[in-house]
mmCIF file of the N, C-alpha and C atoms, coordinates in Angstrom:
data_MODEL
# 
_entry.id   MODEL 
# 
loop_
_atom_site.group_PDB 
_atom_site.id 
_atom_site.type_symbol 
_atom_site.label_atom_id 
_atom_site.label_alt_id 
_atom_site.label_comp_id 
_atom_site.label_asym_id 
_atom_site.label_entity_id 
_atom_site.label_seq_id 
_atom_site.pdbx_PDB_ins_code 
_atom_site.Cartn_x 
_atom_site.Cartn_y 
_atom_site.Cartn_z 
_atom_site.occupancy 
_atom_site.B_iso_or_equiv 
_atom_site.pdbx_formal_charge 
_atom_site.auth_seq_id 
_atom_site.auth_comp_id 
_atom_site.auth_asym_id 
_atom_site.auth_atom_id 
_atom_site.pdbx_PDB_model_num 
ATOM 1   N N  . MET A 1 1  ? 17.468 -2.391 7.165   1.00 0.00 ? 1  MET A N  1 
ATOM 2   C CA . MET A 1 1  ? 16.934 -1.801 6.400   1.00 0.00 ? 1  MET A CA 1 
ATOM 3   C C  . MET A 1 1  ? 15.925 -2.592 4.771   1.00 0.00 ? 1  MET A C  1 
ATOM 4   N N  . GLN A 1 2  ? 14.938 -2.121 4.238   1.00 0.00 ? 2  GLN A N  1 
ATOM 5   C CA . GLN A 1 2  ? 14.208 -2.648 3.657   1.00 0.00 ? 2  GLN A CA 1 
ATOM 6   C C  . GLN A 1 2  ? 14.619 -2.566 1.543   1.00 0.00 ? 2  GLN A C  1 
ATOM 7   N N  . HIS A 1 3  ? 15.345 -3.390 0.787   1.00 0.00 ? 3  HIS A N  1 
ATOM 8   C CA . HIS A 1 3  ? 15.445 -2.731 -0.322  1.00 0.00 ? 3  HIS A CA 1 
ATOM 9   C C  . HIS A 1 3  ? 14.053 -3.308 -1.538  1.00 0.00 ? 3  HIS A C  1 
ATOM 10  N N  . TYR A 1 4  ? 14.240 -2.558 -2.568  1.00 0.00 ? 4  TYR A N  1 
ATOM 11  C CA . TYR A 1 4  ? 12.713 -2.264 -2.701  1.00 0.00 ? 4  TYR A CA 1 
ATOM 12  C C  . TYR A 1 4  ? 12.985 -2.098 -4.047  1.00 0.00 ? 4  TYR A C  1 
ATOM 13  N N  . PRO A 1 5  ? 12.647 -2.734 -4.803  1.00 0.00 ? 5  PRO A N  1 
ATOM 14  C CA . PRO A 1 5  ? 13.150 -2.984 -6.251  1.00 0.00 ? 5  PRO A CA 1 
ATOM 15  C C  . PRO A 1 5  ? 11.318 -2.206 -6.585  1.00 0.00 ? 5  PRO A C  1 
ATOM 16  N N  . LEU A 1 6  ? 12.113 -0.622 -8.283  1.00 0.00 ? 6  LEU A N  1 
ATOM 17  C CA . LEU A 1 6  ? 10.617 -0.048 -8.691  1.00 0.00 ? 6  LEU A CA 1 
ATOM 18  C C  . LEU A 1 6  ? 11.356 -0.388 -10.094 1.00 0.00 ? 6  LEU A C  1 
ATOM 19  N N  . THR A 1 7  ? 10.102 -0.639 -11.045 1.00 0.00 ? 7  THR A N  1 
ATOM 20  C CA . THR A 1 7  ? 10.054 0.004  -12.041 1.00 0.00 ? 7  THR A CA 1 
ATOM 21  C C  . THR A 1 7  ? 9.443  1.102  -12.553 1.00 0.00 ? 7  THR A C  1 
ATOM 22  N N  . ILE A 1 8  ? 10.377 1.673  -13.480 1.00 0.00 ? 8  ILE A N  1 
ATOM 23  C CA . ILE A 1 8  ? 9.774  2.955  -13.575 1.00 0.00 ? 8  ILE A CA 1 
ATOM 24  C C  . ILE A 1 8  ? 9.852  3.230  -14.939 1.00 0.00 ? 8  ILE A C  1 
ATOM 25  N N  . GLN A 1 9  ? 8.872  4.085  -15.704 1.00 0.00 ? 9  GLN A N  1 
ATOM 26  C CA . GLN A 1 9  ? 8.730  4.047  -17.357 1.00 0.00 ? 9  GLN A CA 1 
ATOM 27  C C  . GLN A 1 9  ? 8.222  5.642  -17.468 1.00 0.00 ? 9  GLN A C  1 
ATOM 28  N N  . VAL A 1 10 ? 9.176  6.582  -17.516 1.00 0.00 ? 10 VAL A N  1 
ATOM 29  C CA . VAL A 1 10 ? 8.773  7.966  -17.306 1.00 0.00 ? 10 VAL A CA 1 
ATOM 30  C C  . VAL A 1 10 ? 8.901  8.778  -19.394 1.00 0.00 ? 10 VAL A C  1 
ATOM 31  N N  . ASN A 1 11 ? 8.533  9.818  -19.834 1.00 0.00 ? 11 ASN A N  1 
ATOM 32  C CA . ASN A 1 11 ? 8.821  10.616 -20.939 1.00 0.00 ? 11 ASN A CA 1 
ATOM 33  C C  . ASN A 1 11 ? 10.386 11.420 -21.113 1.00 0.00 ? 11 ASN A C  1 
ATOM 34  N N  . LYS A 1 12 ? 10.135 10.668 -21.709 1.00 0.00 ? 12 LYS A N  1 
ATOM 35  C CA . LYS A 1 12 ? 11.602 11.407 -22.296 1.00 0.00 ? 12 LYS A CA 1 
ATOM 36  C C  . LYS A 1 12 ? 11.956 13.058 -23.002 1.00 0.00 ? 12 LYS A C  1 
ATOM 37  N N  . ARG A 1 13 ? 12.702 13.261 -20.891 1.00 0.00 ? 13 ARG A N  1 
ATOM 38  C CA . ARG A 1 13 ? 12.738 15.416 -21.253 1.00 0.00 ? 13 ARG A CA 1 
ATOM 39  C C  . ARG A 1 13 ? 14.214 14.797 -20.183 1.00 0.00 ? 13 ARG A C  1 
ATOM 40  N N  . PRO A 1 14 ? 15.198 15.781 -20.469 1.00 0.00 ? 14 PRO A N  1 
ATOM 41  C CA . PRO A 1 14 ? 15.932 15.760 -19.673 1.00 0.00 ? 14 PRO A CA 1 
ATOM 42  C C  . PRO A 1 14 ? 15.802 16.274 -17.885 1.00 0.00 ? 14 PRO A C  1 
ATOM 43  N N  . GLU A 1 15 ? 14.853 16.554 -17.636 1.00 0.00 ? 15 GLU A N  1 
ATOM 44  C CA . GLU A 1 15 ? 14.974 16.822 -16.114 1.00 0.00 ? 15 GLU A CA 1 
ATOM 45  C C  . GLU A 1 15 ? 14.604 16.035 -16.154 1.00 0.00 ? 15 GLU A C  1 
ATOM 46  N N  . SER A 1 16 ? 14.066 14.253 -16.238 1.00 0.00 ? 16 SER A N  1 
ATOM 47  C CA . SER A 1 16 ? 13.290 13.566 -15.268 1.00 0.00 ? 16 SER A CA 1 
ATOM 48  C C  . SER A 1 16 ? 13.906 12.575 -14.818 1.00 0.00 ? 16 SER A C  1 
ATOM 49  N N  . ILE A 1 17 ? 15.456 12.673 -15.024 1.00 0.00 ? 17 ILE A N  1 
ATOM 50  C CA . ILE A 1 17 ? 16.310 11.108 -14.498 1.00 0.00 ? 17 ILE A CA 1 
ATOM 51  C C  . ILE A 1 17 ? 16.059 12.514 -12.697 1.00 0.00 ? 17 ILE A C  1 
ATOM 52  N N  . GLU A 1 18 ? 16.843 14.054 -12.762 1.00 0.00 ? 18 GLU A N  1 
ATOM 53  C CA . GLU A 1 18 ? 16.254 14.831 -11.448 1.00 0.00 ? 18 GLU A CA 1 
ATOM 54  C C  . GLU A 1 18 ? 15.314 14.160 -11.131 1.00 0.00 ? 18 GLU A C  1 
ATOM 55  N N  . ARG A 1 19 ? 13.656 15.016 -11.838 1.00 0.00 ? 19 ARG A N  1 
ATOM 56  C CA . ARG A 1 19 ? 13.551 15.077 -10.546 1.00 0.00 ? 19 ARG A CA 1 
ATOM 57  C C  . ARG A 1 19 ? 12.671 14.023 -9.445  1.00 0.00 ? 19 ARG A C  1 
ATOM 58  N N  . LEU A 1 20 ? 13.183 12.172 -10.543 1.00 0.00 ? 20 LEU A N  1 
ATOM 59  C CA . LEU A 1 20 ? 12.975 11.053 -10.268 1.00 0.00 ? 20 LEU A CA 1 
ATOM 60  C C  . LEU A 1 20 ? 13.392 10.519 -8.551  1.00 0.00 ? 20 LEU A C  1 
ATOM 61  N N  . LEU A 1 21 ? 14.692 11.092 -9.020  1.00 0.00 ? 21 LEU A N  1 
ATOM 62  C CA . LEU A 1 21 ? 16.147 11.085 -8.138  1.00 0.00 ? 21 LEU A CA 1 
ATOM 63  C C  . LEU A 1 21 ? 15.916 12.336 -6.562  1.00 0.00 ? 21 LEU A C  1 
ATOM 64  N N  . ARG A 1 22 ? 15.393 13.569 -7.088  1.00 0.00 ? 22 ARG A N  1 
ATOM 65  C CA . ARG A 1 22 ? 15.382 14.521 -5.978  1.00 0.00 ? 22 ARG A CA 1 
ATOM 66  C C  . ARG A 1 22 ? 13.704 14.250 -5.112  1.00 0.00 ? 22 ARG A C  1 
ATOM 67  N N  . VAL A 1 23 ? 13.077 13.444 -5.598  1.00 0.00 ? 23 VAL A N  1 
ATOM 68  C CA . VAL A 1 23 ? 12.171 12.739 -5.016  1.00 0.00 ? 23 VAL A CA 1 
ATOM 69  C C  . VAL A 1 23 ? 12.140 11.325 -3.975  1.00 0.00 ? 23 VAL A C  1 
ATOM 70  N N  . ILE A 1 24 ? 13.147 11.272 -4.696  1.00 0.00 ? 24 ILE A N  1 
ATOM 71  C CA . ILE A 1 24 ? 13.913 9.763  -3.563  1.00 0.00 ? 24 ILE A CA 1 
ATOM 72  C C  . ILE A 1 24 ? 14.333 10.037 -2.253  1.00 0.00 ? 24 ILE A C  1 
ATOM 73  N N  . ARG A 1 25 ? 14.793 11.281 -2.716  1.00 0.00 ? 25 ARG A N  1 
ATOM 74  C CA . ARG A 1 25 ? 15.392 11.245 -1.807  1.00 0.00 ? 25 ARG A CA 1 
ATOM 75  C C  . ARG A 1 25 ? 14.993 12.239 -0.757  1.00 0.00 ? 25 ARG A C  1 
ATOM 76  N N  . HIS A 1 26 ? 14.427 13.418 -1.461  1.00 0.00 ? 26 HIS A N  1 
ATOM 77  C CA . HIS A 1 26 ? 13.858 13.799 -0.091  1.00 0.00 ? 26 HIS A CA 1 
ATOM 78  C C  . HIS A 1 26 ? 12.731 13.065 1.099   1.00 0.00 ? 26 HIS A C  1 
ATOM 79  N N  . ARG A 1 27 ? 11.806 11.576 0.036   1.00 0.00 ? 27 ARG A N  1 
ATOM 80  C CA . ARG A 1 27 ? 10.868 10.739 0.391   1.00 0.00 ? 27 ARG A CA 1 
ATOM 81  C C  . ARG A 1 27 ? 12.027 10.101 1.834   1.00 0.00 ? 27 ARG A C  1 
ATOM 82  N N  . GLY A 1 28 ? 13.345 9.707  1.737   1.00 0.00 ? 28 GLY A N  1 
ATOM 83  C CA . GLY A 1 28 ? 13.647 9.626  2.985   1.00 0.00 ? 28 GLY A CA 1 
ATOM 84  C C  . GLY A 1 28 ? 14.306 7.399  2.440   1.00 0.00 ? 28 GLY A C  1 
ATOM 85  N N  . PHE A 1 29 ? 14.644 8.385  1.262   1.00 0.00 ? 29 PHE A N  1 
ATOM 86  C CA . PHE A 1 29 ? 15.435 6.715  0.653   1.00 0.00 ? 29 PHE A CA 1 
ATOM 87  C C  . PHE A 1 29 ? 16.561 6.767  -0.134  1.00 0.00 ? 29 PHE A C  1 
ATOM 88  N N  . ASP A 1 30 ? 17.389 5.994  -0.022  1.00 0.00 ? 30 ASP A N  1 
ATOM 89  C CA . ASP A 1 30 ? 18.509 5.962  -0.433  1.00 0.00 ? 30 ASP A CA 1 
ATOM 90  C C  . ASP A 1 30 ? 18.564 5.134  -1.856  1.00 0.00 ? 30 ASP A C  1 
ATOM 91  N N  . VAL A 1 31 ? 19.303 5.431  -2.958  1.00 0.00 ? 31 VAL A N  1 
ATOM 92  C CA . VAL A 1 31 ? 19.402 4.761  -3.797  1.00 0.00 ? 31 VAL A CA 1 
ATOM 93  C C  . VAL A 1 31 ? 20.372 3.584  -4.340  1.00 0.00 ? 31 VAL A C  1 
ATOM 94  N N  . VAL A 1 32 ? 20.124 1.975  -4.068  1.00 0.00 ? 32 VAL A N  1 
ATOM 95  C CA . VAL A 1 32 ? 20.930 0.999  -4.038  1.00 0.00 ? 32 VAL A CA 1 
ATOM 96  C C  . VAL A 1 32 ? 21.667 0.758  -5.692  1.00 0.00 ? 32 VAL A C  1 
ATOM 97  N N  . THR A 1 33 ? 20.778 0.776  -5.923  1.00 0.00 ? 33 THR A N  1 
ATOM 98  C CA . THR A 1 33 ? 20.981 0.394  -8.151  1.00 0.00 ? 33 THR A CA 1 
ATOM 99  C C  . THR A 1 33 ? 20.567 1.729  -8.554  1.00 0.00 ? 33 THR A C  1 
ATOM 100 N N  . LEU A 1 34 ? 21.117 1.786  -9.881  1.00 0.00 ? 34 LEU A N  1 
ATOM 101 C CA . LEU A 1 34 ? 19.953 2.766  -10.924 1.00 0.00 ? 34 LEU A CA 1 
ATOM 102 C C  . LEU A 1 34 ? 20.520 2.384  -12.489 1.00 0.00 ? 34 LEU A C  1 
ATOM 103 N N  . ASN A 1 35 ? 19.728 1.766  -13.028 1.00 0.00 ? 35 ASN A N  1 
ATOM 104 C CA . ASN A 1 35 ? 20.072 0.957  -14.709 1.00 0.00 ? 35 ASN A CA 1 
ATOM 105 C C  . ASN A 1 35 ? 18.701 2.309  -15.846 1.00 0.00 ? 35 ASN A C  1 
ATOM 106 N N  . VAL A 1 36 ? 19.272 2.638  -16.408 1.00 0.00 ? 36 VAL A N  1 
ATOM 107 C CA . VAL A 1 36 ? 18.386 3.436  -17.140 1.00 0.00 ? 36 VAL A CA 1 
ATOM 108 C C  . VAL A 1 36 ? 18.592 2.840  -18.402 1.00 0.00 ? 36 VAL A C  1 
ATOM 109 N N  . GLU A 1 37 ? 16.918 3.070  -19.625 1.00 0.00 ? 37 GLU A N  1 
ATOM 110 C CA . GLU A 1 37 ? 17.152 2.447  -20.730 1.00 0.00 ? 37 GLU A CA 1 
ATOM 111 C C  . GLU A 1 37 ? 16.603 3.478  -21.868 1.00 0.00 ? 37 GLU A C  1 
ATOM 112 N N  . ASN A 1 38 ? 17.356 4.003  -22.785 1.00 0.00 ? 38 ASN A N  1 
ATOM 113 C CA . ASN A 1 38 ? 16.445 4.642  -23.087 1.00 0.00 ? 38 ASN A CA 1 
ATOM 114 C C  . ASN A 1 38 ? 16.255 4.989  -24.319 1.00 0.00 ? 38 ASN A C  1 
ATOM 115 N N  . ASN A 1 39 ? 14.902 4.599  -24.703 1.00 0.00 ? 39 ASN A N  1 
ATOM 116 C CA . ASN A 1 39 ? 14.206 4.742  -26.093 1.00 0.00 ? 39 ASN A CA 1 
ATOM 117 C C  . ASN A 1 39 ? 13.811 5.839  -26.521 1.00 0.00 ? 39 ASN A C  1 
ATOM 118 N N  . ALA A 1 40 ? 13.225 5.294  -27.906 1.00 0.00 ? 40 ALA A N  1 
ATOM 119 C CA . ALA A 1 40 ? 12.815 7.547  -28.620 1.00 0.00 ? 40 ALA A CA 1 
ATOM 120 C C  . ALA A 1 40 ? 12.212 7.657  -27.497 1.00 0.00 ? 40 ALA A C  1 
ATOM 121 N N  . ASP A 1 41 ? 11.198 7.857  -27.003 1.00 0.00 ? 41 ASP A N  1 
ATOM 122 C CA . ASP A 1 41 ? 10.685 8.552  -26.478 1.00 0.00 ? 41 ASP A CA 1 
ATOM 123 C C  . ASP A 1 41 ? 10.288 8.137  -24.462 1.00 0.00 ? 41 ASP A C  1 
ATOM 124 N N  . ILE A 1 42 ? 10.560 6.917  -24.211 1.00 0.00 ? 42 ILE A N  1 
ATOM 125 C CA . ILE A 1 42 ? 10.128 6.747  -22.995 1.00 0.00 ? 42 ILE A CA 1 
ATOM 126 C C  . ILE A 1 42 ? 11.812 6.385  -22.503 1.00 0.00 ? 42 ILE A C  1 
ATOM 127 N N  . MET A 1 43 ? 11.676 6.338  -21.319 1.00 0.00 ? 43 MET A N  1 
ATOM 128 C CA . MET A 1 43 ? 13.179 6.145  -20.499 1.00 0.00 ? 43 MET A CA 1 
ATOM 129 C C  . MET A 1 43 ? 12.439 5.098  -19.322 1.00 0.00 ? 43 MET A C  1 
ATOM 130 N N  . ASN A 1 44 ? 13.500 3.485  -19.017 1.00 0.00 ? 44 ASN A N  1 
ATOM 131 C CA . ASN A 1 44 ? 12.722 3.080  -18.490 1.00 0.00 ? 44 ASN A CA 1 
ATOM 132 C C  . ASN A 1 44 ? 13.279 2.929  -17.452 1.00 0.00 ? 44 ASN A C  1 
ATOM 133 N N  . PHE A 1 45 ? 13.269 3.048  -15.849 1.00 0.00 ? 45 PHE A N  1 
ATOM 134 C CA . PHE A 1 45 ? 14.185 3.016  -14.877 1.00 0.00 ? 45 PHE A CA 1 
ATOM 135 C C  . PHE A 1 45 ? 13.522 1.522  -14.431 1.00 0.00 ? 45 PHE A C  1 
ATOM 136 N N  . ASN A 1 46 ? 14.987 1.370  -13.786 1.00 0.00 ? 46 ASN A N  1 
ATOM 137 C CA . ASN A 1 46 ? 14.700 0.021  -13.022 1.00 0.00 ? 46 ASN A CA 1 
ATOM 138 C C  . ASN A 1 46 ? 16.117 0.269  -11.808 1.00 0.00 ? 46 ASN A C  1 
ATOM 139 N N  . VAL A 1 47 ? 15.671 0.733  -11.002 1.00 0.00 ? 47 VAL A N  1 
ATOM 140 C CA . VAL A 1 47 ? 16.376 1.227  -9.883  1.00 0.00 ? 47 VAL A CA 1 
ATOM 141 C C  . VAL A 1 47 ? 15.906 0.486  -8.101  1.00 0.00 ? 47 VAL A C  1 
ATOM 142 N N  . THR A 1 48 ? 16.447 0.485  -7.340  1.00 0.00 ? 48 THR A N  1 
ATOM 143 C CA . THR A 1 48 ? 16.378 -1.122 -6.042  1.00 0.00 ? 48 THR A CA 1 
ATOM 144 C C  . THR A 1 48 ? 17.154 0.523  -5.443  1.00 0.00 ? 48 THR A C  1 
ATOM 145 N N  . VAL A 1 49 ? 15.867 0.654  -4.105  1.00 0.00 ? 49 VAL A N  1 
ATOM 146 C CA . VAL A 1 49 ? 15.717 1.659  -3.101  1.00 0.00 ? 49 VAL A CA 1 
ATOM 147 C C  . VAL A 1 49 ? 15.730 0.781  -1.179  1.00 0.00 ? 49 VAL A C  1 
ATOM 148 N N  . GLN A 1 50 ? 16.308 1.632  -0.710  1.00 0.00 ? 50 GLN A N  1 
ATOM 149 C CA . GLN A 1 50 ? 16.423 1.452  0.323   1.00 0.00 ? 50 GLN A CA 1 
ATOM 150 C C  . GLN A 1 50 ? 16.585 1.866  1.466   1.00 0.00 ? 50 GLN A C  1 
ATOM 151 N N  . SER A 1 51 ? 15.338 1.882  2.848   1.00 0.00 ? 51 SER A N  1 
ATOM 152 C CA . SER A 1 51 ? 14.879 2.291  3.082   1.00 0.00 ? 51 SER A CA 1 
ATOM 153 C C  . SER A 1 51 ? 13.840 1.486  5.094   1.00 0.00 ? 51 SER A C  1 
ATOM 154 N N  . GLU A 1 52 ? 13.651 2.894  5.958   1.00 0.00 ? 52 GLU A N  1 
ATOM 155 C CA . GLU A 1 52 ? 13.529 1.629  6.814   1.00 0.00 ? 52 GLU A CA 1 
ATOM 156 C C  . GLU A 1 52 ? 12.075 2.522  6.791   1.00 0.00 ? 52 GLU A C  1 
ATOM 157 N N  . ARG A 1 53 ? 11.295 3.535  5.583   1.00 0.00 ? 53 ARG A N  1 
ATOM 158 C CA . ARG A 1 53 ? 9.742  3.718  5.643   1.00 0.00 ? 53 ARG A CA 1 
ATOM 159 C C  . ARG A 1 53 ? 9.216  2.407  4.795   1.00 0.00 ? 53 ARG A C  1 
ATOM 160 N N  . ALA A 1 54 ? 8.243  2.604  4.765   1.00 0.00 ? 54 ALA A N  1 
ATOM 161 C CA . ALA A 1 54 ? 7.188  2.089  3.963   1.00 0.00 ? 54 ALA A CA 1 
ATOM 162 C C  . ALA A 1 54 ? 7.424  2.791  2.325   1.00 0.00 ? 54 ALA A C  1 
ATOM 163 N N  . ILE A 1 55 ? 7.291  1.941  1.603   1.00 0.00 ? 55 ILE A N  1 
ATOM 164 C CA . ILE A 1 55 ? 7.441  1.888  -0.107  1.00 0.00 ? 55 ILE A CA 1 
ATOM 165 C C  . ILE A 1 55 ? 6.268  2.495  -0.909  1.00 0.00 ? 55 ILE A C  1 
ATOM 166 N N  . ASP A 1 56 ? 4.973  2.380  0.121   1.00 0.00 ? 56 ASP A N  1 
ATOM 167 C CA . ASP A 1 56 ? 4.372  3.264  -0.558  1.00 0.00 ? 56 ASP A CA 1 
ATOM 168 C C  . ASP A 1 56 ? 4.082  4.394  -0.689  1.00 0.00 ? 56 ASP A C  1 
ATOM 169 N N  . LEU A 1 57 ? 4.817  4.397  0.742   1.00 0.00 ? 57 LEU A N  1 
ATOM 170 C CA . LEU A 1 57 ? 5.518  6.621  0.648   1.00 0.00 ? 57 LEU A CA 1 
ATOM 171 C C  . LEU A 1 57 ? 6.460  7.468  -0.603  1.00 0.00 ? 57 LEU A C  1 
ATOM 172 N N  . LEU A 1 58 ? 6.586  6.524  -0.870  1.00 0.00 ? 58 LEU A N  1 
ATOM 173 C CA . LEU A 1 58 ? 7.351  6.739  -2.375  1.00 0.00 ? 58 LEU A CA 1 
ATOM 174 C C  . LEU A 1 58 ? 6.690  7.121  -3.260  1.00 0.00 ? 58 LEU A C  1 
ATOM 175 N N  . LYS A 1 59 ? 6.318  5.540  -3.181  1.00 0.00 ? 59 LYS A N  1 
ATOM 176 C CA . LYS A 1 59 ? 5.611  5.144  -4.704  1.00 0.00 ? 59 LYS A CA 1 
ATOM 177 C C  . LYS A 1 59 ? 3.962  6.061  -5.467  1.00 0.00 ? 59 LYS A C  1 
ATOM 178 N N  . ASN A 1 60 ? 3.205  6.597  -4.004  1.00 0.00 ? 60 ASN A N  1 
ATOM 179 C CA . ASN A 1 60 ? 2.600  7.994  -4.494  1.00 0.00 ? 60 ASN A CA 1 
ATOM 180 C C  . ASN A 1 60 ? 3.209  8.925  -4.617  1.00 0.00 ? 60 ASN A C  1 
ATOM 181 N N  . GLN A 1 61 ? 4.275  9.389  -3.806  1.00 0.00 ? 61 GLN A N  1 
ATOM 182 C CA . GLN A 1 61 ? 5.247  10.508 -4.835  1.00 0.00 ? 61 GLN A CA 1 
ATOM 183 C C  . GLN A 1 61 ? 5.339  10.452 -5.958  1.00 0.00 ? 61 GLN A C  1 
ATOM 184 N N  . LEU A 1 62 ? 6.070  9.528  -6.675  1.00 0.00 ? 62 LEU A N  1 
ATOM 185 C CA . LEU A 1 62 ? 6.060  8.789  -8.410  1.00 0.00 ? 62 LEU A CA 1 
ATOM 186 C C  . LEU A 1 62 ? 4.647  8.846  -8.988  1.00 0.00 ? 62 LEU A C  1 
ATOM 187 N N  . ILE A 1 63 ? 4.444  8.880  -8.589  1.00 0.00 ? 63 ILE A N  1 
ATOM 188 C CA . ILE A 1 63 ? 3.231  8.262  -9.335  1.00 0.00 ? 63 ILE A CA 1 
ATOM 189 C C  . ILE A 1 63 ? 2.255  9.837  -9.622  1.00 0.00 ? 63 ILE A C  1 
ATOM 190 N N  . LYS A 1 64 ? 2.846  10.882 -9.069  1.00 0.00 ? 64 LYS A N  1 
ATOM 191 C CA . LYS A 1 64 ? 2.486  11.719 -8.847  1.00 0.00 ? 64 LYS A CA 1 
ATOM 192 C C  . LYS A 1 64 ? 2.789  13.087 -10.020 1.00 0.00 ? 64 LYS A C  1 
ATOM 193 N N  . LEU A 1 65 ? 4.223  12.796 -10.265 1.00 0.00 ? 65 LEU A N  1 
ATOM 194 C CA . LEU A 1 65 ? 5.050  13.945 -11.012 1.00 0.00 ? 65 LEU A CA 1 
ATOM 195 C C  . LEU A 1 65 ? 4.842  13.428 -12.746 1.00 0.00 ? 65 LEU A C  1 
ATOM 196 N N  . PRO A 1 66 ? 4.943  14.676 -13.204 1.00 0.00 ? 66 PRO A N  1 
ATOM 197 C CA . PRO A 1 66 ? 3.804  14.615 -14.599 1.00 0.00 ? 66 PRO A CA 1 
ATOM 198 C C  . PRO A 1 66 ? 4.617  13.643 -15.323 1.00 0.00 ? 66 PRO A C  1 
ATOM 199 N N  . ASP A 1 67 ? 6.070  14.271 -15.756 1.00 0.00 ? 67 ASP A N  1 
ATOM 200 C CA . ASP A 1 67 ? 6.726  12.264 -16.942 1.00 0.00 ? 67 ASP A CA 1 
ATOM 201 C C  . ASP A 1 67 ? 6.289  10.953 -16.760 1.00 0.00 ? 67 ASP A C  1 
ATOM 202 N N  . VAL A 1 68 ? 5.917  11.298 -15.166 1.00 0.00 ? 68 VAL A N  1 
ATOM 203 C CA . VAL A 1 68 ? 6.277  9.610  -15.236 1.00 0.00 ? 68 VAL A CA 1 
ATOM 204 C C  . VAL A 1 68 ? 4.549  8.454  -15.496 1.00 0.00 ? 68 VAL A C  1 
ATOM 205 N N  . LEU A 1 69 ? 4.948  7.378  -16.403 1.00 0.00 ? 69 LEU A N  1 
ATOM 206 C CA . LEU A 1 69 ? 3.964  6.726  -16.827 1.00 0.00 ? 69 LEU A CA 1 
ATOM 207 C C  . LEU A 1 69 ? 3.179  6.067  -16.600 1.00 0.00 ? 69 LEU A C  1 
ATOM 208 N N  . LYS A 1 70 ? 4.382  5.420  -15.281 1.00 0.00 ? 70 LYS A N  1 
ATOM 209 C CA . LYS A 1 70 ? 4.039  3.866  -15.273 1.00 0.00 ? 70 LYS A CA 1 
ATOM 210 C C  . LYS A 1 70 ? 4.829  3.256  -14.412 1.00 0.00 ? 70 LYS A C  1 
ATOM 211 N N  . LEU A 1 71 ? 4.098  2.708  -13.040 1.00 0.00 ? 71 LEU A N  1 
ATOM 212 C CA . LEU A 1 71 ? 5.019  2.082  -11.858 1.00 0.00 ? 71 LEU A CA 1 
ATOM 213 C C  . LEU A 1 71 ? 4.757  1.170  -11.478 1.00 0.00 ? 71 LEU A C  1 
ATOM 214 N N  . ASN A 1 72 ? 5.948  0.391  -11.466 1.00 0.00 ? 72 ASN A N  1 
ATOM 215 C CA . ASN A 1 72 ? 5.556  -1.151 -10.881 1.00 0.00 ? 72 ASN A CA 1 
ATOM 216 C C  . ASN A 1 72 ? 6.688  -1.686 -9.469  1.00 0.00 ? 72 ASN A C  1 
# 
């Protein structure tokens, strides 16, 4: 399995974490590590996922979420 590190910046909303994790799971990826930094209006997620699937499948779905501001 491949490991993929992602840095995701989202608007600070109660449902943001839930939405991100749901998309990760539904696209067939497992979370290996998750670190969340909380700032005034923005949350920064550093997450490592693993899967046999291509990471572009996940990135294309994450960037469509309304609260996602930046994805690296």
